[in-house]
N, C-alpha and C positions, 0 to 999 in steps of 0.2 A: 245131286248128278256129279259125276266123275269128271278131273281136270279131262278127259278123252270125249265125253259126250259136251261140254262147252267149248271146245275148241272147234268139233265138227259144226256146232250150232252158231257161233259167233263167226263161223269162215263162210258159213252159210248166208247171214245177214250180211256180209260186208258186200254186196253187188259184185261175185262174183260170177255171176250169169252175166248174157249180152249187155253191153251198156243201152240204158234208155238215154243216160245223160253221162259226159265224158268232159272234162275241162281239164287241161295240163298246161300249168304255167303262165294263168289267167291274169293278164294283168288290166286296171280300170285307173286311167287316170285324170282327172278336171284339170282343168288350166282356167286362169282369169288371168288378165292383165298382172297383179300383184301376188298369186297363190297358186300353187299347185297343191292339189290332193291327190295323192295314190291311196284311192278306196279301194281295190284290189291287189296283194303282191305275191303273186305268183301262184294264186291256189291250185291244189288240184283236188278233183272232185270225179268220184263214178259212182253213177245209179243206174242197178241193173233192173229190167224192163220188171213192171211190175209189183217195186217194192214202193210200199207206204213210208215215209222217211220224214223225219220232222227237222228243221235248219232252225238252230238257236245263236241267239250274241247278243250282243250288250250295244246299245244305239252306239252307230260308225265302225260297227266292227264290217260291215262289207255284204251283208247278205244281203239291204234292199239291193243293191248295185248288183249283188251276183244274181235276184230273182227281174231284175229288169234287163240282163242281159240273157238269159235262160228265155225272158220270155217274147224276145225281140223287140222291145222299147229303147232297147240301148245298143251300143256295140264296145267292146273289147280294144284296148291300146295295143294289145298283144295277148299272144299266146292262143290257145287253139280251144274251140268248144264246141265240141256236136249233140245234138241231142236228135235222136232217132235216127242216129248217123248222116244225119245232115253237119254240115260243117258251115256255121253263124256267123263267123268274123268274115269280111268282107262280100258279102249278100249285097245286092243292090236295092235299092229303095222298094222296086218291085217284088223281088225276090222273099223281104223280108215282109212283106204285105200277105205274100202266099205262105208264108210261112204260117204267122200267126194266126191265118184262118184255118189253116188246114193241119198243121202239126200240134198243136199247145191253146189247150184250155185256162182260160186264167179266171181266180176269184178276189174279189179286192177284202178288203176289212172291213169298208161301208156297205151294208145290205143295199142301199138305194144306187148306192154309183154301180153295182151289178146288172140292173132293170132299168127300162123305159117306163114311167112312170104311166105314159097314156095306152102302153098296151096290155093286155091281159098277160096269167102265165104262157099260156097255150101260143100266141104270140110272138113273144117273147123268144120263148124255146125254139119255135119254127125260124125268126128271122134267120141267123146267121147263116141257116139253112140257103137262104134264095143266093146268097155269094158267090154258093159251089155250082148254082143251076138246077137243084133237087125240085122237082114236081112237085105243085099245092098239096096234092095227097099225099105223099111220100115224107115232105112236113109235117102235116099235121100227124101222119101213123106217128113216127118218132119223137114228133113232141111228147103224142100220148104217153108213149112206151116210158120216155125218161121221167115223167110226171110222174107214172106208178111207181117205177125205180127208186126214188129217189121218198116216196110215201106221201107227195102233198098234188096229189089229180084233183084230190075237192080244191082244187084251187086254180083249176085250169080257166074259171072265166072273172078271174079277180085279177083287178090290176094290184100294183104296188101298196095303197094307202092301205089297204082291205086286208094285207097279211102281217101276222106279227114278224117280229126280227126274222128268226127261227127260221118260219118258211121262206119268206123271199130269198134266207141263203140259202135253203134247200133246193127253191126253183133258179136259184144262181148258181148252183153245180147242173142244173139240168141243161141251162144254158150253154156253159162248158164243155158241155158233153155233146151239143148238136151234129157238130162236125167231125163226130167220131177221133181226136187227137189221141196221141199216143202218151203224151204226157198231158198231166194233168197241174198245174199251179197257183197255193192257196197263201195271201199274204194275208195272214192275223185271220182267218175266216169265222173265228170265233170270236177276236176283240170285243166284238159290241153285243152279245150275248149273255143272257143269262145261262147260270150252269147249266137246267134242263135245255134250253132250247142251245145251247154248245152240245152237250152229248148227243143229238138226236143231228145235226148237223155234221158232227164227227162219225158217226154211226152212218149216213149219206154217204162220206167222202171214203170210208170202205166200204159197202155198197160198191159206189162207181170202179173202183177198182177191183172188187170181188168180177164184178156182173160185166164189168168192161174190157176187163184186162188192162185199164192205164195206168201207167207210173204216176205217182200222186209225191209232191212233194211240196210241203206244209212249211210256213214261215212262222215263227212261232215266238211269242213271251211266255202263255201260259203254260203251266207247269203240267196242270193237268192233261194238255194234249200231248207235249211232249213225252210224258211218261206214260202214254199208251202206245208208242209204234215201239216197231222192234230196234228200227236204230235213229239213233238221235246223235246229228253232225255241228257239231258247235265253231265257228268260225270268231277270229281272232285275229284285229290287226289285219284281215286279209288274206287271210291264210284260215284252212282248215287247222283245228287244234288240237281236236279231240273228238269221239267218236262214241256213246253210249250203247251200248248192246243188251238187247234183253231177249235171251232166249225165249220165252213165256211170249206166247204169240199177242195174248190181251194185255199186254202190259204190267203196269205197274199197280194196278188194284187188288187189294191184299188176296190171299190165298183162303179158298171157301174149304167145307168141308172133304175131306180125301183129296186133296189137291195136293201136287208135292211145292213145297215152296220156294225149292230152288227155280222154278219154274220163271219165278216172278222176280227174282235177281237180277240187278240192272250192272255192266260190268263197263266202269270206262278206261278207254285205249287214249294213250296219247299218239296222234301221229306222225310219220316219219316221211317228209314231203320227197321229192324225188331227187332232190339235192343231198338229203338224208339230215336237213333241218329236222328242232325235233321240240317244238313249245313245253317248258316244263311252267305248269300254272302255280298261282303264286301260294296258294298254300302248302307246296312244297319247298319254292324256295327261300321263303320269306324267313321261315322257319329254323333255315340253317344257315344264314348268312351265305348263300349263293348269288351271285349279280357279278355282272361285268364279265369277267375269266374265269371259266373252270379249269380243272384238270379233269381228262380222260381216262379210265385203267380199265382195262380187259380182264374182269372175272370170270369165273368158272360159270355160264350159265345168265349173265350178265354185266352189263356196262356199268361200272362207278363215274359217278358225278361229283366231283371235289371240288370246294371252291379255293379261290384263290389261296394260298398263303398268308396267313394275318390279316384277313380280310372277312372271312367267314368263320362257320362253327368248329373248322377243323382242315385235313388233310390226308392223303395219305401217309402221311411221316407223323400228325397228330391228329389222328381217328378220332373226331366225338360228334361230326354227322357227314350224312354222306344223304347224295339222292342216289336211287339203281334205277336202272331199268333192266326188269327182268325178261330174258327171252331160253323157252324152255327148250324143249327139243326139235319145235318147228321155227326157233328162231325169231317168233313174232316179241313184238315191245307191249310191254304192260307196264303201265307207267303205276311205280312206286315209291314212297319215301319212305327212308327208314334213319333211325338215329343206329350207328353205328358199337362195336361194344370198343375195349381199348388199341383194339388192332383191324384194321380194314379184312384182316386173313377172315376173324372172327363174325365180320358182315357179311362175307360173301359166301359163309359155310351157314348162318344164319339164314343168307335170301337162298341158296340151294335147298335146303331143308323147306323154306316157304313152296318153291317150288314144287319139288316133290310131292308136298302136302295140297296140293291143288290151288293155291296163290295165285291165278291167273287175273290179274287185275286187279280192281278194287269195288269189291261188291257193294254195291248201296241201297239200303233198306229201305222199306216202305216207307218211312219219315221223311227219306230224302240223307241224312246221315251214313257216313261211309263207317264198316265195320273195319 
């Protein structure tokens, strides 16, 4: 795959269409009598209509807080958050209830939490439609259609205890789709399932997007899930930190006979927010001794990031280490870290040669190692 083709593919993946989800400088602060926790610290996010995207991050990174705000269960402290063109900040209680009923569908991690145990699958899928005044016949017809789409039509007359965990989650997806939402949010939907059931649930979520045109955002710790979406967004310290883009539509499975291996490569990019802030991953900064203060140099085709003199591996005056953000002709930032030669000019020349040779971003191999 050429550099130009990669640029075009990744640009397509990065939510450049009409936004279904758009967050700008989003802040959420939790306060108690003696403690203040900043769960989101000016987060920016854009997900286009129809995207199938994963959201990852360590515990405490802010991803669950973001999901709570997008689902209408929580409110932001500051900033803007729009879902399907609707600004969520400042909604009244009644407006928030209508939003949850009409605009978003939600799937919890625990399968039993998604369904009422005394109702059959058919009744569970039909129930949300009653809040919108849908007729009994129309409710039943749509419920049957959704169960068929999810591959669990045979469970129509079964209650919760008569289904496996995978079947319960697929019925839960049908419930979430009942009122024709614009956005489907899933919190660790495969977290309590075996690998086969997880694969079926992930396939059902893909089918939901393809068949019903819904935008899907999955919060997950499962690399098997995040590796099968075209775009994975990582949150760190309450901000979007990196994006991993996979031009291959089928994700990170090994390329089969006759398939192009490049289609399954993953490219990780650092995110530059609206204020120009950039989070450098620890695997880049720690080996080079980069901390506290850095010096920036404007090089040809890239920006040099140098440790503070005397505290890191070197600097422009004594360069034996630097992190660089290469920006090709399109000016995009692709995170990379290199150890320079004896002078920064040599490092800049090497960086230019890498850009010219197609080193855009950090390809990630099937094993998860960066090449």
